N, C-alpha and C positions, 0 to 999 in steps of 0.2 A: 383517446379520440378512435371511434369505431371506423372500419373498415371501408362503412358507406361515406366518410367523411373522408376520403381521399379519391382523388378526379385524376382519371388513368388518359392517355393517349398514345395508342399504339404506332402512331406514324409519325412519330416526330420525325420531318427532314431537315438537315440541319446541310447547307450547301459547305465545300470547300474550295479554296484558292482555283481549284482548275475545274471546275465546274461540276465535278461529281457530288452527289448527293448523298452523306451516310446516312441511316434510318438509326432508329431508338424509340425507346417506352421512355412515356414522363410522367412520374409521377408527383404528386403536390396536393398539400391541405385541399380542402371547399372554402376552409374557411381563411379569409385574407389574403393579399394583391400579391403583395413582395415576398419573398422566400431568398435564405441562402442556399445555393443550389450542390448538389452531392453528384458527381458524375466518375461513372465506369463505363469505359472502350473496353471491349472486348472481342476477340474470335469465335465467341462457344456460345452465343446466344444470348438475347435480353429475354429470353425464357426459364435460364438455368433458373432451378428452386432456390438457390440457397441464397442467389440474389433479390429475385422476387421477394423473397423474404424478408430481404434487409432492408429493401425499397420499402418494403409496408412499414415495417418499425420505424424508419428515417421520414417518413411523410409523417410517418404519428406523433412524431419529435415535431415537424415544425419546418420542416426542408422539403425544398422539390429537389426530384428522384432522376434524373437523364441515365437511362443506361442505354449506349448506342453499342451499333454492330459494328465493328471495324472493315475498312473499305475491301470490296468482295466478298463480304461473309454477311448468309442470310439474306437479309433483303437491301443490303446497303448495296451500294454502285460501283462498276470497275473492280480494278483487278486485283485482287488478293496478293501481295508481295508482302510474305511475314518482317516485322518486324520494320522493315524499310520505309515504310509509308509514317510511323505513330508519331513520328515527333511535330511532324507539319499537323499531320489529321487532329491530332490532340490539341495542336495552338489553335490552328481555327475553330475546333468546336468551342473552347474554351472563351475564346472573342464573341462569337457567335451567342452562345450562353449568356457572358456577362450585360449584354446589349438588350437583352428581354425584358419585355414590361412586366413579366414574374420573376426576374431574378433581382435581389437586394442589391446588387455588385458586389458580391462575395459567392467563391467556387473553394469548395473540397473534393480531393478524388478519394475514390475508395481501387480495392478488386486485388483478387489474388493469381500470384502466378505474372503469367504473360498482362492478363490485366492489370499487376503491379508494374513491370516493366513499363506500360503505355503511360503509369502517371510519371515515373521519372526522366522520360525521353523528355516531353515536350518542357520540363520543369528548366531548363537548362534558356530557353527560349522569353521566359520568365511574362506569363499573360499578367497584367496588374490584378486581373482578379480573382486570381488561384491563392488562396491565404492556407491551407492545409494540404498534406501530404498523408496518405494511409497507406503504402507500398506492403505487402505482405508474399512472402515468400517470392521474392524477387531478384533477379539478377544486375551485375553491374553493367554485364554487356554478353551476345550470347555465345561467345568462345566458353565463358566459364560456363554458362546454360549446357552448352551440348560438348564441350570439351574439358576435362579435367585436368591440367598438369599436360595437355597434350594431347590427352586420352580421349577419344568418343566415349561419351555415356551412352553407350549402346541402347540399351534397355528405353533409356528416357526420351532419347532422338528417335527411335523408330515408332514407341507411342505417340510422341506429339506429331509425330510426319502424319500418321492415321488421324489423328484430330484434327489437323489443319485442314484434309481432305473430307473429312467428313460433313457428310448433310444429312437429315431428318430421311432420305431415303438410304443409306449406306447401311450395308452390313453391321452387324452388331460385333464386338471386337472378339467376343468369344469363339468367332467362326474363321477365326485366320488362325493358321498353325504356327503361332509368333516364337517358337522352336525351330521350326524350318525358319524362319525370317533371321533369324537371329544368328543361324550358322551360313546361312549363304555366303559363296563366295564367287567373285569380291564381292564384298560389301554394297558396292553401291548397286548391285543388280537387287538387292532385297526392296529397293525404291519400284519396283516392277508390278510389287503386291502391296504394297501399303500405299501409294499414292503419290504421284512424279511432277515437281513443279523444278525447277529452273532453278530456286533458292536451294531446295535439297541437295540438288546434286554439286552445288558450289560450295555448301556447308562440308561436304564430306569430301571434297576435292582439298579443299584449305585448312590445313590440317593444321598449319603455323598461325600463329596470330599478326595476320597482316590486313592490308586497308580492306579488305573485304570484312572482316568483323569489326576493326576500329572506324568504318565510316558510320557505324550508329552506336557506338560504346559511350557508356559515360565515364569512364575512366578519365580523360583527358577535361570533362567539361564541368566540373564540380564548380570550379570558381565563377561560375557563370550562371547559380543558381542564388536565389534570393528566399525560397520558400520553407519552413520548416515541415518535416517530414518524422511521421512514427512509422518505423518498420517492426514489422512483428515475422516471426520467424521461428523455427523448431530444429533440436539437437539432432534429430532426423530427418529434417527438411533436405532433399537434395539439392537445394541452394540458398543451404543455411551460412557458406561461405560466402558466395555473392553478398546476401546483406548484410552480414559482417563488414563488406569493405564498401558497400555502400552508405552505410553509416558513417565509419573512420572516412570517406570520403566529404561526406558532406560535414561531420563537426570538425574538418580540417581545413578544409579548402573554399564553404561556400561565401558566396559573395558578401552578405550581412552577418554580423554578430546573431541577430533573432535566428538564421537558419544553423550556424554553428551553435547556438546554447539553448536553441531550445529543442531540437531536433532529439527525438527518444527511437530509444531501442526495447523491446520486448521477447524475449529468447524464452520456447517452456518446451517441455519434451516430448514433444509432437512430428510426425509425420509432414510431406508439404500438401495432402491430402486431409489433415482433419488436424488442423489447425485450431486453439483453442480447446480443444476435447479432449476429458479427463477417460473415454473409454478405454477400456485395455486392449492391448495391442503385443503383437509380439508376445516372449517370455519373461516380462516384467509390467506390472500393475503397480503406476505412480500413484496411486490414489487419485480422491477426489479433489484433492487438495491440487489436482494441475489443471484443474478446468477453468476456463478462462470466459464470461462473456464478449466476443468477441464484438459486437454490434454496441454493444455501450462502453467500449473502449471508446471504440470510433467517436462515439455519443459526446463524451467528456472530453474529447478533443475536437472538435469539431464546434462545441459548444463555448471552447477557450480561444477558440480561432476566429470563428464565423460571426459569431453571437456577441462574442465579449462578457460571455459570463464566466465568472469565475470558481472553476470547478476544481482547484488547488492545483490540476497536473502540471502545472510550471514549477509548480515547490516542490516538486518531488523530484529525485536524483532521474538520471539520463538514460540509466539505463536498470533493467529489470528483469534477470535470470533466474530459472527454475533448478537448481543444484539437488542433480540425480543422486539416487544412493540416500539420500537424508529427505529427498522429497520436498523441499521447501522452496519459497519464493525470499529471493535478496536485491537489494536493490544494492544500487552501486554508482559511483560518480565517474567510472572513467572505463575503456574499455582499450587495450588491455589492463587489468587491476595493476596497480601502483607498488602495490605490496609483493606481488608475485615475486617466489624465487624461483628462476629456472634450475631445475635440477636434471642432470645426467644419469642416465639409466641405460649400463652398455649390459653389451651382449656377452653371452660367454657359451662353452661348450667345451667337449671333450673332443668334437667334430662328427658330432651325430645329435645335433637336435633337430634331424628330421621326425615328424610329426609330435601329439600329444607325450608321445613314451620315448620320447630321447631323453637328449643330457642338457638340453637349451637352460639356460639358466639367465637371470637378470639382476645385474646389483648396482648398486653404485660406486662399487670398486673399479677402476679402470682395469684391463684387463694387459695380459704381460706377455708372456710367451704360449701361445695357444694354437690349436690346428684348425683348419678351416672349416666349413661347413659348405657344403654342395647339395643340390638338387637339379632333377630334368624338367624344365618348362616344357609340354609338350601341347602346342593347339588345339590339336585333335580331343584331348582332354583335360578341360580346362576346370581351375577350382570353380565352383560354383557358388554364387551369389547367394549369402544366408545371412539375413540381416541389412543393415548399413541405412546409408542417406538415398534409400531408392525411388521413384514416384508410385511406379504402377506394380514393382512386385510383388504376390501376396505376402511374403514372409520379410517384407520390411521394417525395420527399426530393431530394437532390441530382442536379438535371436540368441539360443544356444550354439553356440560354434565346435561343438564338441566333433560333431560329423565331418567339417570341414578340416579338425585338426587333427584327426586319424590318416592322413595323407601325408605321403613318403614326400610328396614334394610341398609342403609349408613347414616351414621351421617355424618352432615354438618356444619362447623363451619365456620364464613366470620367474618373479620374485619368491623367496617362500613367504607363507601366511603373513600377514604384517600384525605388527604388536599394535599398533595403535592405528589411529584413523588416519586417511590422508587425501587431503583435497586436492584434483586436478580443475582447475578452470582457466582457459584459454585455450592457444591456439599448439597442437603438437608437430612434432618436427622431428622425423627418425633420421640423423643422418647414416649411410651406408654405405660403404666399401665394399665395391662387389665387382667383380670379373664376370664376361661372359663369350662363350664360342661364339655367338651371333653379332652382324654389325649392329642390330638396333634389337631392344628386348624391352619388356616391362616389370618394373619390382614394385610390389602391393604391400601394406603395413596396415595390418589392424589393431587398437590397441583395445584388450579383454579387459573385462572384471570378473576374475574367477570366484563364485562364493564357494562356503565352505559345502561339501558334497561332490564338487565338479564342475557345478552349470555353468558355462563359459559364454557371458554376455558381452559382447561386442558392443563399445563406447564411441570409436569415430575410424575412418578408416581413411587411407590413402594410394594412390599411384603414381608412377611416374613416367612417363616414354624413355627411355635411355637419350634419343635422339634430341629429347628436350632438357637435358640435364642443366646444360649453361644459358640457354635462350630459349621463349618459347616464340620470338619472330626470325631468329638465323638457326633451324636446328640441324646438328653435326651428328652424324654416324657414330659408332664406336671404335677403337679396334679393337677384336676379339682376344679374349684372355690378359687385358691392359685393365690392372685395376683402377677403377676412378669412382670418386664420390659422385652419392646423391642425396642429396635433398628433399626427403617426401614427407611434402607436408600431409595431415592428417585433419585439418580443418581445425573448428571450434568446439568446446565440449566444459562440460562442470559436470563431474561425478566428487562424491564421497568413495572414496574405496575404504571400505567399513574395517577394522581391526578383525582380524581370521580369515579375510578376503586376500588373495594374491592381483598382483598385477603379473599382465601376459601381454608378448607381442608377438605378432605372425605374420613370418615375411613369406612371400611367395612372390609368383610372375604372370596370377591370372586373377580378375576378378567376374565372372561369366555369368550370366550375360548383362550385369551393370554397363561392365566396359568390355569394348572391342576387343579381342585378342589380338595382341602382337604377333605376324606370324614370322617375325625373327629374319627376313629376309634382307632388310634394307631399304626394300620399295617404298616408292608410297604407298599408305596406309588407305587402305580401304578400293584399290583399283586393281589386284589383281590377287589370281587365288592359289598361288605358291604356299606352302609351308614349309618351316624347317626346324627340326628340334632346337633346344639352348638348354647349354646346360651351365648353371649357375653358378659361382663360387662368391662366399659370402664369408668376410675377414673380421676379425677381430682379435686386434693383437694390440702392442705397444705403438706400431708403429700406421695401425690401419684400424683404430677403436669406436666400431658400428655401435653405436648408441641413440637411444632416444631422448631428447627433453620433453619435461615434464615442467609444467608451470602450474608450482605445487603452491597451494594457500596456507601461509600459517595459521594456525588454529588457539 
C-alpha cells in the first residue's frame, strides 16, 4: 500500500475522566472501515521520526495507528506529572479507542523507554480491548529507572529531566555544560539549569524505595495483568535489568495462563537508543547478524494476537538472546536457564591489586590466609564512566577499560588466559567483604572480557550504596572500619569468553557520571555539598572470601 493510501488526522482529541483532552495523530488505511488499533503514548512528541516511520509501516500493514502526547506535553491539555497520570490516562485512552467506529475491538501497544512504561502501567486495569503489548527498553518502576541499588543514575536522570522540560523552542542539548551540571553540589541544585518540576525534586529527595516510588510501580501488580507482552531490550540498555524483572513478573504472576505462557523476551547486543541495530558502536562490532527488523517483529506479534493470523510466533520458545563473543542468536525456554552452573570465582592478591599492573588474581580456588587490598575513594576525583549501560554518554556500550584500570583506586582481578571457551549467561553477582572509614560509601564492580593483546571490554557492571546493603526500603549507615558483606548485582548478560581470553573483575567506589558520587558523609544523598575521603579495605581470605558468582552454561 503506497503512502497516499494512508489517511492522516493530526488533531485527534481524546477525553480523559477528568475532562482533560489528550491530543494525538491517527494513521489509518483509506481502504476499509474497521481495523485493529496500535497505540503509543509518549511525552516526546507524536512527530518523532522513528514513530512516524513505524506508524506508516503499520498502517500499510492494515492497522490504524494512534500516536498520543502524554498529559501536559505538546498539544495535550493538563499538567504533566511524569509517570503519575499514565495509568489512568492510558486506560481511558484505550477505552475510548475501543469504542470508535474505525476500531474492530482489538488494540495493541508499542513504544520505547517511557512509552514502554506507559504500556505496562494500564495493563493492570485490564482494558478488554487490549490484546498485545510490545514494551521496549522499559522499567518495572521508576526507582529502578532513576536509581540502581539505591544509587541515582545521574547521567540518565539529568538527561531525562532535560528531555521532560524540552519543547521545540528549548536550547539544544549541546549548549548545556553537562560536566558542570553533573558535578554541581548539592546535587539537587542541578535542577536549576536543566528544568524544575516538583516530581524531580521529590525523586532526588526520596533515595529509599518508599511510597513515592511504590505508588506507580508494577512490582506488586503483575497478578492483575491478563495480556501477553513481548519485551525487547539490549545487553547494554540502561533498563535491561528492569526488562528482565518485567518478563519474570509477567511469566510468573500474571492473572491468566495466556499472559504467563505467551509472553516473550528478545535481548540483543544493543544500547538503549539503538535497539535492533547492527551498526558498530563502542570497541566491538557484533556483525550484521545483530540486526533485527523491529517493526517486523511487532507485526508478527500483532498479526497473531490482533488479527488471528498464524505467524508461528506462538510456537517459538519464549526467550531469544544474542550470545556476545560468539555473536549468535539462541532460543531458550526459560530465564534463568535451567542448565546454569553457578560458579564462584574468588578474589586473590598479595595485597597490591591496585590497577592493571597490580597482583590481583581471579580463580575458582577459595582463598586462605591473604592480606587485604585497599584504596582511597575521593569524590572530587571519581572513576570516570567508560562504556556500560548508559542512555546518553557517547562512549556507552562495550569499551576498552584500560584507561580506567590504570588508576590506583581501581582494584583489578584477572584469571589466567582461558584454555577453553566459557559461556556466562544470566545475572552476575559480586559478594564483597569490605570495610570503609566512612559511615556510607559505594562499591562498584565491572565484569570484563580481556582479549589477547590486552583490550579489556566491559560486559556488565554494578554498584551498591552501603546504606542499602540490607534493604532498599530501610537504609542503615555502616559502622566505620567494620567488615560488612555487600551483594553487588551486575545485572544480566550473555557472553562467550573465548579460549585465550581472560575474565576480569574491577572493584572500586565510583562510576561517574553514570552514577552520582557518594559524598561519604552519611547525610541524605543529593541535599548537601560536604565531601569526605573514604579509605576502603577489601577482604579475601578464608573467613571473608570475596567472590563473583558467574552463571556458567555447559557446552
